N, C-alpha and C positions, 0 to 999 in steps of 0.2 A: 785831712779833711773830714775825718770820721764823726767829728762832734755834731750831732744832729742839730742841737740848738744853734751853733754858728751857722750851719748851712741854712737853717730856717730863717735866721736874721739876715742874712746877706740876700736871701730870695726875696723877703719882704722889701728891703731896701731897693733892690733891683726893680722889683714890680712897680713901685713908686717912680723910680726914674724913667722907666719905658712908659707909664702912664702919662707922665708929663710931655711926651711926644705924640700921645693918642694911640699908643699901642696896648693891646689887651693881652697880657702874658699869658693869662689862663687859657685864652681862646687858641693862642699860638701854641701852647703845649699840648692842647686837645687834638689840634690839627697833625702835630707831629706825631702822636702816638698812634695814629691811624695809618702811617706810612710804613710799608714793609720793604726793606732792604733785601734784595735778593743776593744773598752771600754765595760766594763761588766756592765749591767744594776742593777745587784743584790746587788751592794754596796749601792744603794739609799733606799732600803727598807728592808735590813736585810734577804734577801732571802725568804721573806714571800711571794710574789706573790699575784696573785688577784682571787684566786679560793674561797676565803671567808672562809678559814681555817687558820687564823692567829693564831700564837702560836704552830702549829703542826710540826714545822721543826725538823728534826730528821734523822734518817737512816744515820748516819755517818757525819752529819753536825751540827755545833754549833755556833752561833754568840753571841759574848759577848759585854756587854755594854748597857747602856740606854740613851745615847744622845738623847735629844728630836729632833722631826722634821722628822722622816721617812716618805717616801712617802707611802700613803695609796691607792693610785688610779693610773691608767695609766697616767691621765692628770697631777697628781702632779710629777709623775716621769718623765715625759717628761718636765715639767717645769724644774725640777732640772737638768736634762741632759743638757738642753739648756744652763742654766748658766754655768754647769761644761765646755761645749765645748767653751763657749766665754772666758774661762780663759786659754785655751790650744792652741798654735799656731798649725797651719795646718789644714787639712781636716781629720776627723777620721770616724770610723764605730761605730756601736752599736752592742753589742752581747746579744742577748734576750735568755731567758730560755722560755720553753713552759708553765710555771706556770704564766707568765706575759700576757696572753691573756685577752681580754676584754670579760667577759662572762655575758651575759644578764641573764643567769640561770644556774643551774647544767649542766655541760658538763663533763663526766669524760675522763680521759687521752686517752683512745683508741677512742675517737670520737671527737677530736678537728679537726679543719679545719681552712682553710684560712679565713673563715668570723671572727674568734675570733682574728685575727691579721691584719684585713684590716686597722684598725686604726693606727697601727705601720707602715704599708706599706705606708699609705697615708702621715703620718708625715715625714717618710724617704725621700719621694719624695720631699715634700714642702721644707724640711731643707737641702736636699742634703747630707743625712747621710745613707750611705749604712748599709745592716743589715747582720749580722750573727746569727745562731740559736743554740739551744741545747734541745733535749729532756730532761724531768724531771723525773728521776728515783728515787725520795725520796719524803718525806713529803707525803705519801699516804699509805692507809690501805694495800693495796697489797705490799707494801714494809716494812712493820712493822717488819718483821722478819729478815731483813737485806739482802734479795735476791729478784732479779727481773728476769733479763733475763737468769739466772742459777738456777732459782729456780727448786726445784724437783718436784713440781706441775705442770703438763701440762697446766692446764688451767690458772694458774697465769703468766706463761711463755708467753702463747699466748696473754694475756691482754697487756703485756709490749711489745711484738713484733708488736701488732697493734698500739702501742703508737709510736714506733719507725718509722713505715711505714706512719703513719699520719704526723709525723715531718718532713720526708724527703719530701714529697709533699708540706708541707707548706715551707720549705726552698726552695725547687725549684720555687715556686710562687714568693718568695721574690726575689730570683736571677733573674728571668724573668723580674719583675717588675723594678728592678733597673739596669739591662744591664750588671751585672756581678756577678760571682759565690758566692752564700751564703754558708759560710762554716758551716757545721752542724755538732757539736761535740757530740760524744756518750761518756758519763761516766756513769758508774753503780757503786753503793756501795758495791755490792755483796761480802760477806765473813764471816768468822767466828771469834769470839772473842777469842776462844781457838783452839787448834791443832784439825785439821780435821783428820778424818780417811782416806778419799780419797780426795786428791787434784785434781785428775785427772777428775773424774766425772763432778763436776760442771764446769770446764773448756771446757769440751766436750759439755755441755749443751749451755753454753754462745757462743761458736764458732757457733754451729748449729742456736742459735737463730739470732746472728747477720748476718749469712748467708741469713736466711729467710727474714730479714729486708731489706738487700741490694740486694735481688733477681732481683728486677726491675731495670733496667739500666735506670738511670736518666741523662739527658744532663750534662756534667761537667762544661759547661759554665754557667749553672743554679745553681748548687749545689755540693759541694765537701764533701764527707764522711770524718770525723775524728774519730780517736778513742782514748781514753785517759787512761792511766795507773795510778796505785797508788799502794804506798808500803804498807800503812796500813791506817786505819782510826778509828774512835770512834765505838767501836762494832765490828772491824774487825782487831784487833791488831795483830793476829797470821796468818792470811791468807786472802788474797785478791784474788778473782778469776781473775781479770784483772789485772794482773802484768805487768811490763815494758816487761818481756821476752814474755808474752802471746800476747800482742798487738804489739811487734816490729814484731814478727812472722806473726801475723794476718795481719798487714799492708803491710808487703813484699810480702806476698802470695795472697793478694786479692787486691793489688795496691791501698791501702788506705792512705790518710793522717794520719801521726802519730802525736798526741798531747803529747808534754812533758810540764808538770807543775813543776815549780822550786819548789814548796812545796811538791810534791808528792814522794820524794825520802828519803833515810836516811839523817840525818842533816849533815853528812861529805861527801855526795854525791851531784854532781851539774850537771845541765843539760848542761852547756856550753860545758863541754867536750864530749857529745853525739851528738851534732849537726852535725859535719862533718862525722861522723861514719854512723849515722842514714841516712843521705842524700846520703850515697853511694848506698842505697839499697831501700829506699822509694822516691816517687815522690816529695813530699812536706811535710814540717813540720807545724804543728800548735803550737805556744808557749802560754802557759799560764804564763806570767810573774807575780810572786807572791813573796812572802818573808817568808821563813819557820823560825819559832822561836822554838827550840827545837821540840816538837812533832806537834806543831800547824802550819799548813801550808799556812795560807791565811791572812799574815798581808800586810798593806799598802806597796807598793814598796818604797824603799829609795834608795839613790845613792850609793849602795854598791858594793864591790870589784866583786861579782857575777853578778850583773846586768850590770856592764861594760864589764865583760868577756863574757857574752851572746851577747851582741851587736858586740863586737870585732869578735867574732867567725862569726857572720852573714856577716860582712863586709869583713873581711880578706878571707873568703870562698867564697866570691861572691855569696852569697845566697840570697839577697834581693828579688829577683823574685821567690824564691821557698819557703820562710818562711812567714807564716801568724803570725803577733805579736799581741797577745791579752792579756788582763789582767785579773786576778782572784784574788780578796781579797775583804773582808769585815770587816769593823771595825765599830761597833756601839758604841764606847767609845769616837769618835770625830765626828766633824761635817762632814756629809756624803759627801757633795759636795766638801768641802776640800780635804777630802781623794782622790776622783777621780782626783782633779787638782795636788795634790803632786805626786800621782802614775804615772800619765800619762805624767806629764812634766818631771818626773825623768828618765822615760823610753826614751823619746825623747832626753833628755840631754845626755844620756849615747850613744845612737845612733849617735848624733851629735859628741861626742868626738872619737867614733869609725871612723867615715868618715873624721875626721881630722887628722888621723894617717898619716904618710909617709909609707904607706903600702908597695909600691914597693921597697921604701929604705930598710926597714925591711927584705924583702923578698930576696934582694940583699945580704945582710949581712949574711943572713942564707945560702944561696946558696954558698957563698964564704967561708963559716965556720968561719966569723968573729963573734963569739958569744958575745965577748966582746962589739963591736960596736951595736949589737943587744940590748942587755940588757941596755946599757947606754942611747940609743935612747928612748926605751921603758920608761925608767924611767923619761928622760927628758920631755917626754909627759905630765906627771903627774902635772906638774905646767905650762903648756902652758895657755895662757889666753882664755880658754874655755867660761868662763862667759861673755867677752866681746862680742864673736860671738853669744852666746845664747841671750843674751839681745836684739842685733840687730835683730835677728830672730824673736824674740816675738814681737818686736815694728813693724817690716815691715809686720808681719802676723796679726797685730791688736789685739794681746794678751797682757796681762799686763807685764810689765817688772819688775823683780825682785819680791818681795814680794808684790807688789801692788794688786796682785789679792786677798789676804787674806782680805783687806778691803771690796772688792766687795762681797766676801762670807758672811762677818759679816752683811753687809747691807741687802743681800738677806734673812739672817737669821732674822734678826729684822723685815723685812718687810713681810715675807712670812711662813717660817718653823716653827718660834718660836710659832705661833698661832695653830699649828697642835696637837690635842690630840692624845692619845694613841689608841684610839678605831679603830677596823678595820672597813673599809668602802668598799663596792663592788665597782668596777670600774664601 
């Protein structure tokens, strides 16, 4: 699909076909160009981070696969990310975890500061890539029993409270530097493998810990606090303290951003159905777009029915200005840069499909009670020439058209990542 004349001709025909349904393709592409997906850094290194503790991932997390070439330092990760961004149309963000600081020596989680992330702030400024952030409540000796902010030990709880406070200050500094809010997302693994005797007490401790972390009012134009729920995890199969109901209530009562992860619910439960309900009561949503497969929650995003439904709900509900779209998956069984490209391009493609719907016509059919026409038009959308519009968008954005991006990944692998050994290297 590298022939520009073919791409242009197909786009012109597609534009005419969409116009016959009352859809303005140019307007849809302009809206898409303003959407910044927050690409997650941890796909590039298997959630190892740069604290010098490679191989200690745990506390409810597991990355499978041994594909060669994971990033071992911040500079390697930034190099990989730059290649990934070059394969994705549009201007996007980067989502960092606290374990990805650049540490000159041992710095515990409760003592981290902006200085460990200045390299990322400088890089984001130079590359015009805005940052989001996350405290890291895992892969640490003080999380080894599966509890952090809900821990029964007050000293351990305070350690993780201090970590959260430190991370909010880092996020605010990132937001101040880039001139827009850095979304700072809180997820903790706390829970029990077997049935607890008290479900109430840990939740009371978690709420109190979060209140202590959020006690200082930070400017919302610098950082937004988000809280993320989960149904179950490895080692917390029977009980997770931070359930959906817990965080929904917390976000409503504290005016926080609610994070919905597509892989954090029961396999028969979807987040697309929750978006309009949650946004009736919380100011904004953060989405971690992922793909659950049976019990495992973090597979590379594919162009699935649920992905399409998520994007349709955002567009049909006119929520683009209230929803922050981020990705969350990690796959070490395939090329890591390719995983970024596949997942992010799919998310954007699904959003484009939603923007190309004749939304007002569908609403009119619904208002008039013509459910036959509503269903018929929704089904006709499935064979509309989305690919031609997508290829045009990629080409006009300077991103590879079709599967051309895969050759660029292979070349980068041959030139750069294939030579990386598995040994851990301090950033």
